[in-house]
VEXRO-484575 format. One record per residue (C-alpha): residue in one letter; x, y, z. Coordinates in steps of 0.5 Angstrom, whole numbers, plus 500, padded with zeros to 3 digits. Layout:
# residues N
AXYZ...
//
This chain:
# residues 954
M778109463A779116461E774117467M780116471V784122468V778126468A776126475P782128478V783134473I776136475N778136482V783140481L779146478A775145483Q780146488L782153484L775156484I776156492E780161492E777165486A774171489N781173491W786172487F783170479K777175478G778175471V779168469H774165474R769165469E773161464V775156469K769155471S766154464L771149463K770144469D762145468E764142461L769136463E763134468S758134463I763130458R764125464C757123464F758121456L763118458K761113463D756110458A762110453E766106457E760101459R759100452S767099450E766094456K761090452G765091446N759094442V764100440N766102433D774105432G770112432V768111439K775109441T777115438W772120442V774117448K782118446Q781125445V777126452R783123455E788127452E785133453A784132460Y792131460H792137456I789141462E793138467D799141463V797148462I796148469D802145472V806149466Y804155468L806154476L812152474H813159470V811162476A816159481K822161477Q820168477N818168484R822164488Q821168494H813165494G816158494G814156500L807157499G802152498F799149492L793153491L796160493K801159488T796157483S792164485Y799168484L799165477F791167475K793174479G795176472L802175472K801172465P808168464R809167457H802166454D796169457I792163461A785165459S786164452E789157453I783156457R778158451I782153446I781147451K774149451A773150444S776143443L772140449C765143446E767139439I768133443K762133446E758134440R760128437G758124443K752126442R752124435Y755118437G748117442F751117448D747118454S748123459V744121464E748118469Q745111471E746107477S752102476S756096479R761102480G756105485T756099489T763098491T766105494S771107498E766109503Q765101505D771098511Y774091508D777086513P784088512R786080513L783079506G789076502S791072496L787066493F787060497V790062502E786059507D786051507D778051507E778055500F783051497F780046492D784040490V783037483G782029483L787029490T793033486R795035492E795029496E798026490L804031490M805031497T805023497R810023491L814028495V815024501G815018498Q821014495S828015496T830016489G831023487M825026483V824032478I817034478S814039473L807041473V805045467G799048464T796055462G797061466G792062472I790055472G793054479K800051478T804056483T797055488L798048488V805047489K805053495K800050499V804043499Y811047499D808050506N805044509E808042515V809035513V813036507K817042511G818037516H821031511F826035508D833038511C833045507C828048502A828053497W822057493I826061487T821065482V825065475S820069470Q822069463S829073463Y833070469N840072471L843065473E848068479K843071482L838065482L844061485R846067490T838066492M839059493M845060497Q841065502E835061503I839054503L845056507Q842063510A849066507T850071502G856075500Y863071498I863065496A870060497G874058493E880061488T879058481G873058476T867063475I863066480I858061478E862055477R863057485L856058487I855051484S861047487A858050494L852048493R853041490I858041496Y853042502L847039498E851033497T849030504K842033505R835032503Y833038500I826040496V827046491V821049487F823053481D816056479D815060473V820057468W820059461Q827058458L828051455D835052457F834053465W835046466G840045463F845050468M841049473K841042474H849041476A848045483L843040484P846033486N842027485N844023492D839018493R836021499G829023497S831030494R825033491I825038485I819042482V818046477T812050474T812052467R806054462N811051456E810044456A817043452V820046458A817041463I819035458S827038458C827037465K825030465D832027465A831021469S826015468C823017475S821024473L814026472V811031468Q804033470K799037466L794041470Q786041468P781046469W776045475P771040473R764044473E761042480M768044483A768051480W760051482E762050488F768055489F763060486C757061490K762060496K767066494T760070491F756070497Q761069502H758075506E750073505V747070511H746063508R752063504G748060498C746062491P739065491E734061486E733068482L740068480E742060479E741061472L745066470S751064475Q751057472E752061465I757065468V761059471K760056465K763061461C769061466Q771055463G774052470L780056470P781058477L783065476V777067472L773065477A776068483T777074479V769074477A766072483G771077487S767082483L760079484S761079491T761086492K755087487E748088489K745081489N739082484V738080476F740086473E747086476W748079473R745080467K750086466M756081468H753075463D752080458S760082458L762075458C757072452F761077448E768075451V766068449E763069443T769072440N774067443P770061443H776057445L778062451S786061449N786068451I783069457S786077458K780079456I776076462L781078467S780085465L772085467S774086474Y779092472N773095468N768094474L773098478P771106481H775111478Y780112484L782104484K783104477S789109477C792105484F791098480L794100474Y800103478F802095478S804096471V811100473F814094477P818089474E814082473D814079480R816084484L814084492I812090494A810093500D804096502V807102505R811103499L805103494Y801108499R807113499Y807113491W799113490I799119495A805122491E801121484G795125487F790118487V788119494T783123496E782126503K777123508R775126514G778124520K782119516T790120514L792119507E795113508Q789110512V785112505A791109501E790102506E782102504Y784103497L789097497N785092502E779093496L784090491I785085495Q778083496R777083489N783079488L786083484V792084488Q795078492V798078499W804073499G807075506T809079511L816082514C816082521G808081521L808089519D808090512K804086507L808084501C804085494R804083487V799082482H798075478D803074472L796075467L794081470H801084470D800083463I793086462I795092466I801093462S797093455R791097458A797102462N801103454E793104451L792109456G798112456F798111463C805108463Q810105459I816100460L823101457D827095457E831091453K825088449S822095449S827100450K824107445I818111447S812109442R807115445K806120450T806117456R805120464R809115467L816112465S819105468I826104465Q827096468G835094467T837097460E841103458K839103451A832106453V835113457E837115449T830115447V827119453D825126451D818127454Y816134457G809131460T812125464R810126471S813119474L820116473L822109476L828105475F829098476N835093476V839098473D845097479E850094474L849099468P855104466N857111468A855113461F848111463M847115469L851122465T845121460L840121465F843127468Q842131461K835128460F833131467K832138464N826135459F822132466K820139468L813137471L816131474K812129481V815122482L823120482D825114484L832113484T833107489G839102488V841106481P849107481L849114483S854118487Y851125487L845128486P844132480K843140480E837138475V833135480G833142483N829145478L823139479F819144482H812139482L817133485K814130491F816124491L824123491S828116492I835115492K835109497N842104497T846109492K852112494V850119494K854122500V851129501L844132501P845138496K842145499F838146492I834140496G830146499K827149492L823142492V818146496N812141494L817135496E812130501I816124501L824124501D828117502F835116502S836110507F842106506T846111503P853114507I849121508S849123515E847130516L840134514P842140510V839147514E835147506I830142508N827147513K824150507L820143505R814144509N810139505L814133507R810128510V816122510L823123511L827117511G835116512F840113516Y847112514H851106515I858104515L861097513E866095518A872090516G871084514F865080511A858083512T859087518T854093518T854099523Y848104522Y847111525G842116526I842122522R844129524T839134524P840141523N837148527G830149526F828143523G822143528C818147522L817140519E810140523N807136517L812130518H808123519S814118519F821121521G828116522L832115523V835121527N841122531G838124539Y845126542H849131537R844137539G842135546A836138549A835143542F833137538F828135544K825142544E825142536L822135537E816137541N813141534L812135530R805133533Q803129527L808124527R805116526C813113526L819115530S825112530I831115535A838112536D844115540L840116546T843117553T841118560E841125560N836127555G831122557R826127561A826131555L824125550C819124554V816131554A816130547I813123546E807126550K805131545M805126539N798124540H798120534L804116534E803108532I810106531L816108536Y824106536L829108541H835106541S841108546I848110544N851104547E849098551D852101557V847107557I841107561L834109557D831114562L823113560E820114567A818121566L813119560S806119564S801119558P804115553P801115545R794111546F794109539L802106539T802099536H809098535L815099541E822097541L826100546S834098545G838100551Q839099559L833099563Q833100571K826097570L820096565P817103564D810103568W807106562V809100557S804096561K798101560L799100552Q792098550S793098543L800094543S801089539K809088537L814090543G821089543L826089548S834089547N840090551S835092557R838087562L832088567A833084573D826083575D821079570P818083565L813078564K809080570Y808087567L806085560K802079561T795083561L797087554P790086551S793087544L800084544V801079539Y809079538L814079543W822079543L827079549S834080546I839080552A833084556Y833079562E838077567G834073572E833066572Q826064571L821067566H814066569F808065563E802066569Q795063569G791067564G797071561F798073554Q791072551K793074544L801072543K802069537L810069536L816069542Q823070541L828069547N835071545K841071549L838071556D844069559G842067566L835064564K835057567E827056567M821057563K815056568I808055563S802055567R795052565G791057561T797062559L799063551P793059548L794062541L802062541E804059534E812059534L817059539S824061537I830060542S837062541S843063545C840061552S845057554Q843055561L836054559K832048561I826046558T823040555A817038551Y813036556N813043559L810045552R804041552G799046554L801050548K795047544S796052538L803051537K806050530L813051531V819051536E826054532I832053536S839056534D845056538M843052543P847045547R844039543E842036549F836042549E835040542L834033544D829035550M825039546Q823033540P816032541E814025543G808022539D802025537Q800029542D805034541H803037535W809041533K815041530I822042531R827046527N834047528V837053524P844055524F845062528T846067523P846074524F841078521R844082515F840087510R843087504G839093499E838092492G834096488D827095492A827095500Y825088499D830085493F835081497Y830076498R826078491S825071489S821068494L820073500K814070502W817064505T824066507V820072511D814068514R819063516Y824066519R822072521H823071528L830071527Y830077524M826081530V832079535W836085530G832090532L835096529V834093522M827090524V825098525L829101519L826095514L818098516F821105516C824105509S819100506
//
């Protein structure tokens, strides 16, 4: 709790002391004394917080912990305010680093106040707090605790995902899954199935497993998964259904009626002749079904609707026909709970069973979990990371006992779920609490989380690792502890994360209690206490109450439809946010960046993505501490020369788009760079940039950006190919590379790249190639490769077959030959293959022993291709063949024959992928992204530019 606040402040003071000899001799003693006091109090804090976790505290102790936290915040404020004063009076020193600015402050400028006096006052207060801690009897000797057994030094399997993802981890209760599947694929009469139960009982997990089953998917013509949540927008839900069922967005045909009426009409007309399945997950409102049922015709074709809810009254309200079913989920029986607990807790042990000395305590812990899957998973996940000894088990048992004693019926399981939070090391607590700033059910890309955490200062440097790599370790640990769920990926690239609704409620409450974050929405639009972060979610009332000088982060969500008056009031409030580090205006109805933003000296993260801002103002150069700047999906076409002053930039994302006449046709262009941008040597991610307008000078400066991990360049010509290769050879850390020619007739000349970056994992080349560059076949780490508009005459597969790490391959207008030959022993790790618009292709020859792991094959617009199901019999791992824009006879030839053909066919209407950014990078399928992305990601891959832009801008 308070320790997660104190520890970072101690680190800051330690940094200041490194430079003391040269810069602030006058106050060195005071700063060191202040640091020492905080360190001694930190020991008391550990004892106090362990007691608090067991409930063995009174109000006086809680007040004591709160005072320590507030004093730590006070220290942070003093440092930041003085730095701000120095920056104002010494703009000529704006480009200096953090420590140098701090030392310049302490050297004797004394702006407005005597900092030494401030420190003495804080120290006196800390001494008083420490004395009160002694009176409470806190132990100042650090004990070996459970926190010490799980540290960031341990590597965790990045493949670990959310609970019950794998079939062997899913536990049925009374054959519930089989019963539900039978009801879904049974009689022809339509049916509404409502699952009701307490939060954490496993409703969503059960339905997710059944919904994603291949037999179920194959039984229905179309399907949709809609997450509803407590407050919903009917129009947006209907549009989401349209997008999932019809793969269409935008204008709805019809000239009469409201938008909602036209949406309902369009859905009814389309679904009238279809056998469909629609899941409405997490329904709260009694009137929901009364509106939604009009869009779902009962056509006697065996359609199914599934509703999950915590409220039995809601479930009953959906039962408007005799064939409807309401099923209440019950807690797991003791035997099943015990089996799951042992499997999860001892998964990393040699024998994977409960040791005899722990069995009695383990049985008691399982008993106290009351058969609730989420509680079991959380507790077992926490214990799996601890030493397997009686001491650790007793500590967990005692805390659980306290919870049960105060709440015998376990009607409020939030306290038990909080145990995993309490056992987190301090560096993970802040990261986990950060999920409180996002709206419920929001899916967040992992790379976006990393950027927030880094800007906030949560991520500590480790030798040999980038901050992003350390942040990834943090997230993997949270996933391993079952505190964060992975609900899917985008094009196999970014993990999409969220927390369970119950955990979300818990961390919102905890974040508010700790002053970590406050949510301002329609339910609560007034700031109740001083807070470090503000999350404004879809309300214009909140901005009128915002008046807090200590806020470090301001994030806005779902404000795309708010009036101009809201924005004007918000601009006026910026003068009160002088200490901001994070400002996220994604999706805000913003046409310009207010000048007040230029005064945010401490700002590290700025996003104006998906706004209408047309120009980056010159005052952007005043933000000398800025590390992350994202203006993607805006009309901004050029970087001002002042961008060169931002020497701390790590991430610079931007591209501009032009909406063409007609429906949803969008053209994307690279951003033009200024002279001198090569000074931004700390850049890790850079794109999408224009490689044409400055010619050779652009590539010469590009050579200086040797720390790049991700690079995306558009508008390339043949003439600048050699200069581009020279620059890329100097980027030893490059992992992701996207190169796009200025038009489809221009040849990409990449032969001069003799030593490609050895860590390259993602590569996409869009433009004509005279031949596949020789160096591509040498990329040992390459896992994802895309070739579009390459128009190769020679079969590229013979050069790619031996790539040891290749998992995804997509070819779009990439090959003009008649045959693709998958030779024996090739492509040993390929899982997904996408072929699109290979107009000359007539045959796919698949030799024995090739493609052993291929799971999905997607073929679209290959009009001459002839292939039958017989040709695919050797692909033992194949699960799905997806076809679009192919002749009818091709589809018939591909139908599986009997049980030996273990894949299924899906014919998907060919619809060009169109990105529609709305708020977060993934809001365009916010309600059910996992299903949309994982099922159709291969179609999206064909639109390579958009895919890479999503990767860069997530």
